[in-house]
N, C-alpha and C positions, 0 to 999 in steps of 0.2 A: 569534466566527468565527475559524477558523484561517487563517493565511497559507499560501501554497503551500509555503513553506520548511518550516513546521511539519508540514503535511500529508504531504509527501514523507518527512520524518524519521519520522513515525509509521508510514507504510507500510513503510519499511525495518525499523523496530523490530518490527513485527508479524511479520516473518519469523523472529524469534528469541525473542519472548516474547508472551504473550497481552496484548492491550490492555485497559485498564480500560473499563468501560461508558461513562464520560464521554469517553474518547478515541475509542472506536468511534462514538459518536453524533456527535461533532464532526467526525470524519473523513467519515462518511457524508453529513452535511449539506454539507460542503465539496465532496465529489465530485459531489453533485447539481448544483452550480453551476459547476464548473470542469472544462472539457473537457481542459485540459492535464494536470491531475493524474489525471484518469480514464485518459488515455492512458498516463501513467507507471505507474499501477497495472497496466494490461494488460501493459505491457512487463516489469514485475517478475515477473508471473505466468508470462509466456512464458519468461523467462530461468530461473526456478526450475524449471519443467517440463523445459526442455531439459537443464539440469544434472543433474536426477534421471535422465533417460533415458540420458545419457552415462555417468554414474557408476554406473548400475545400482541407485540408491537410490530 
């Protein structure tokens, strides 16, 4: 089982590189049980979307 620290690190890394199958499965399992990390994932998505809209990318 991933810790929240490791899960948030993986979510951040996923913005720059594809995660391995093992990483994706571990992260999904963690997110099913952790509302804090689920919220962090939503915030990352929101920030990324906002930056794309502002930057035109």
